[in-house]
C-alpha positions, 0 to 999 in steps of 0.5 A: 451409477446414478443415485450413488450416495456422496460420502459425508466428508466429500459433501462437507468439503464441497460445502466448505469450498462453496462457503469460502468462495462466497465469503471471498466474493463478499469481501471483494464486493465490499472492498470494491464498494469501499474504494468507490465510496471512500474516493468519492466521499472521504472516509469520515463521510462514508457510513457503514450503511452507505457502504453496505448499500453500495455493495448490495449486502446487509450491514451485518454481512459487512461486519461479518466480512470485514469487522469494521470500516477501519479494517476496510480502509486498511484493506483498500490501502493494502490493495492499492499499495500492492498493485502488481506486487503481492508483498514487500518481498516482491518489491524488494526483489527488483533490487538485484545484487548486480545493480550499482548504487546509482541504479539502486536509487534510480530503481527506488525512485521508479518504484516509489513513483509507481506506488504513489501514482496508485496510492495517493488517494489512499494516503490522503484518506489515511491522513484525513482519517488519522486526524480524528481517529487515534486507531487509524493514526496508529495504523498509518504509523504502522504503514510508515514503519513498514515503508521504512523497513523496505527502505532499510533493505534497499539502502542497506545493500549500498556499500558504506564507502559509496555513501556521501561523506559523513553519511551513515547507513542509518541516516541514508535510510532516513534521508531516502525515506523522507525524500520519497514520501507521501508528503513529498508526493503531495507537495510536488504532484498535488500542489505544484502539478508535477507529472509522474515523469517529472516526479520520477526524474526529480526523485532520481536526481535528488536521491542520488545527490543526497545519498551518494553525493554525486 
């Protein structure tokens, strides 16, 4: 029946859905602009005014959507780290119980290479920004702790008797965490010119040799 009145609750629900969709779209547009601007100009040189202009929003809208430039950097890093996986749980799901210790370490090398290929620019941005912003330095340390936690879950499933002689599980986790690290990626790919395939092969050999001793 035309002209039928829409119940007030339905109207409010519709308005909320529209508002949520607009906020989500705004956050995405600002984040996409941040990815471009941070990559092109670096974190320090990218101003909030420049970010807002690139996203086509006001500075106030940017702050309403994200709160700070620092939060945008964290959002950018989380997006690049996630890639095809929505969470560390999704990444850990690749390491099924039927994998041998060697296969588990080789899968870790593959996972790290995939992530590093996406996230290397973000790692560089964080490193440079952390040098001048203590809060970003704390944030970067938090991300590294999360990475260590994922390594603990992956290496923790390797039987102790499969580890290299004299290597404790704790030391095995720390060893893998140091080998498959942003710093290693920067040294081998950024400075020595390794390709992703060469990095993957090196990581496979090095992780197996260091953790299993064979």
